[in-house]
C-alpha positions as CSV (number, residue, x, y, z in Angstrom):
1,X,109.9,59.3,55.7
2,X,111.3,57.7,52.6
3,X,109.9,54.3,53.7
4,X,106.4,55.7,54.1
5,X,106.6,57.4,50.7
6,X,107.7,54.1,49.1
7,X,104.8,52.3,50.8
8,X,102.4,55.0,49.6
9,X,103.7,54.8,46.0
10,X,103.5,51.0,46.1
11,X,99.9,51.2,47.2
12,X,99.1,53.6,44.5
13,X,100.7,51.3,41.9
14,X,98.7,48.3,43.1
15,X,95.4,50.4,42.9
16,X,96.3,51.5,39.4
17,X,97.1,48.0,38.3
18,X,93.8,46.7,39.8
19,X,91.8,49.4,38.0
20,X,93.6,48.6,34.7
21,X,92.9,44.9,35.1
22,X,89.2,45.6,35.8
23,X,88.9,47.9,32.7
24,X,90.9,45.8,30.3
25,X,90.2,42.3,31.5
26,X,87.1,42.1,33.7
27,X,84.8,44.4,31.7
28,X,85.5,42.7,28.4
29,X,84.9,39.3,30.0
30,X,81.6,40.5,31.5
31,X,80.5,42.0,28.2
32,X,81.4,38.7,26.3
33,X,79.0,36.8,28.5
34,X,75.5,37.7,29.5
35,X,74.6,41.2,30.6
36,X,75.0,41.9,34.3
37,X,71.7,42.3,36.1
38,X,71.1,44.2,39.4
39,X,68.4,42.5,41.4
40,X,66.6,44.5,44.1
41,X,64.1,43.4,46.7
42,X,64.1,40.8,49.5
43,X,66.1,37.6,49.1
44,X,62.8,35.7,49.0
45,X,61.5,37.8,46.1
46,X,64.7,37.5,44.2
47,X,64.7,33.7,44.6
48,X,61.1,33.5,43.4
49,X,61.9,35.6,40.3
50,X,64.9,33.4,39.4
51,X,63.0,30.2,39.9
52,X,60.1,31.5,37.7
53,X,62.5,32.6,35.0
54,X,64.3,29.2,35.0
55,X,61.0,27.3,34.8
56,X,60.2,28.9,31.4
57,X,60.9,26.6,28.4
58,X,63.8,27.5,26.1
59,X,62.5,28.8,22.8
60,X,64.6,28.3,19.7
61,X,63.6,28.6,16.0
62,X,65.6,27.9,12.9
63,X,64.8,29.6,9.6
64,X,66.2,29.4,6.0
65,X,67.4,32.9,4.9
66,X,69.5,34.5,2.3
67,X,71.9,37.4,2.8
68,X,72.9,40.1,0.3
69,X,75.6,42.3,1.9
70,X,73.7,43.5,5.0
71,X,70.2,42.8,3.6
72,X,68.4,39.8,5.3
73,X,66.1,38.2,2.7
74,X,63.3,35.8,3.7
75,X,60.2,34.3,2.2
76,X,56.8,35.8,3.1
77,X,56.0,32.6,5.0
78,X,59.0,33.2,7.3
79,X,58.1,36.9,7.7
80,X,54.5,35.9,8.7
81,X,55.9,33.4,11.2
82,X,58.0,36.2,12.7
83,X,55.1,38.5,13.0
84,X,53.0,35.8,14.6
85,X,55.7,35.4,17.2
86,X,56.1,39.1,17.7
87,X,59.7,39.2,16.6
88,X,59.5,42.0,14.0
89,X,59.5,45.3,16.0
90,X,60.0,49.0,15.8
91,X,60.7,51.7,18.3
92,X,57.6,53.2,19.9
93,X,57.3,56.8,18.5
94,X,56.2,58.0,22.0
95,X,58.9,56.2,24.0
96,X,62.2,55.1,22.3
97,X,62.9,52.6,25.2
98,X,59.8,50.6,24.2
99,X,59.1,48.4,21.2
100,X,56.0,47.9,19.1
101,X,55.6,44.5,17.3
102,X,54.3,44.3,13.8
103,X,50.8,42.8,14.1
104,X,50.6,41.3,10.6
105,X,52.6,41.4,7.4
106,X,51.4,44.3,5.3
107,X,49.8,43.6,1.9
108,X,52.4,43.8,-0.8
109,X,51.6,46.6,-3.4
110,X,50.5,45.2,-6.7
111,X,53.4,46.8,-8.6
112,X,56.1,45.6,-6.2
113,X,58.0,42.3,-6.1
114,X,58.4,42.2,-2.3
115,X,58.4,44.2,0.9
116,X,61.3,46.2,2.4
117,X,61.6,46.9,6.1
118,X,64.3,49.6,6.7
119,X,64.9,52.6,8.8
120,X,63.8,55.2,6.1
121,X,61.1,55.1,3.5
122,X,63.5,56.5,0.8
123,X,65.4,53.2,0.9
124,X,62.5,51.6,-0.9
125,X,63.1,53.2,-4.3
126,X,61.1,51.9,-7.2
127,X,63.1,49.5,-9.4
128,X,66.3,50.5,-7.6
129,X,66.8,48.1,-4.6
130,X,69.5,45.6,-5.6
131,X,69.0,42.0,-4.7
132,X,71.5,39.5,-6.0
133,X,72.8,42.2,-8.3
134,X,69.3,42.8,-9.9
135,X,67.4,46.0,-9.2
136,X,64.1,45.0,-7.6
137,X,60.9,47.0,-7.1
138,X,59.9,46.8,-3.4
139,X,57.1,48.3,-1.3
140,X,58.0,49.9,2.0
141,X,56.8,47.9,5.0
142,X,57.9,50.2,7.7
143,X,60.9,51.0,10.0
144,X,60.8,47.5,11.6
145,X,63.7,45.3,12.6
146,X,64.3,41.8,13.9
147,X,64.4,41.2,17.7
148,X,64.8,43.7,20.5
149,X,67.7,45.4,18.8
150,X,68.6,46.4,15.3
151,X,71.2,43.6,15.6
152,X,71.9,43.1,11.9
153,X,72.1,46.8,11.2
154,X,70.4,45.8,8.0
155,X,67.2,45.9,6.0
156,X,64.8,43.0,5.9
157,X,63.2,42.0,2.5
158,X,60.3,39.6,2.4
159,X,59.6,38.0,-1.0
160,X,56.9,35.7,-2.3
161,X,57.9,32.0,-2.1
162,X,58.8,31.6,-5.8
163,X,60.8,34.8,-6.0
164,X,62.7,33.9,-2.8
165,X,63.5,30.4,-4.2
166,X,64.6,31.8,-7.6
167,X,67.0,34.4,-6.0
168,X,70.5,33.4,-7.0
169,X,72.0,33.6,-3.5
170,X,73.2,30.8,-1.2
171,X,70.8,29.9,1.6
172,X,71.9,29.7,5.2
173,X,70.3,29.1,8.5
174,X,69.3,31.9,10.9
175,X,68.8,30.6,14.5
176,X,66.7,32.6,16.9
177,X,67.1,31.9,20.6
178,X,64.7,33.5,23.0
179,X,66.0,33.4,26.6
180,X,64.9,34.7,30.0
181,X,66.5,37.6,31.8
182,X,68.3,35.3,34.3
183,X,69.6,32.8,31.8
184,X,73.3,32.3,31.2
185,X,73.2,31.7,27.5
186,X,76.9,30.8,27.0
187,X,76.2,27.0,26.8
188,X,73.2,27.4,24.6
189,X,75.2,29.4,22.1
190,X,77.7,26.6,21.8
191,X,74.8,24.2,20.9
192,X,74.3,25.9,17.5
193,X,75.8,24.3,14.3
194,X,78.9,25.9,13.0
195,X,78.1,28.5,10.4
196,X,74.6,29.2,11.7
197,X,73.9,32.9,12.3
198,X,72.6,33.5,15.8
199,X,70.3,36.3,17.0
200,X,69.4,36.5,20.7
201,X,65.9,37.7,21.4
202,X,65.4,39.0,25.0
């Protein structure tokens, strides 16, 4: 009787240890790599989907940007390029699971020095938005963000070329990597220069 209890307890301990290992080791490792994907359908269909995804060319773009706290500052030329590629998005008001791309960069109001894309219109206060320590008058461009997620948790400011160049903040590189659903991006991430900020676009 005692032996069977000992065996049962040992079995329970093994199960508990395995569960703990999965929660504290396996899940973080999975989350650190690409998202897990459940594929359904026949093996022939799945193979065809994977081959089609791998055949797509890798898309990567590098842009000069400036950061002020959590504000991403770009030139209007960069913002126009992002809109042309469909990279500036917002949630669909009718379906929060879907995204709507910004078709073209809005016309900057005559009395503003740039455009602000942020979650709420009241963030664009006249002569009150700080850029490089200077209050700046910005027009509100909408509740748009970069990529498929609000990954930077920040506002985006688009400035005319001269105003962007004159802003007393250091310039860095923002690298955008667009990858297919079935890609393992771990090696591609390692290919970026040290110090480059990376945003993955699904």
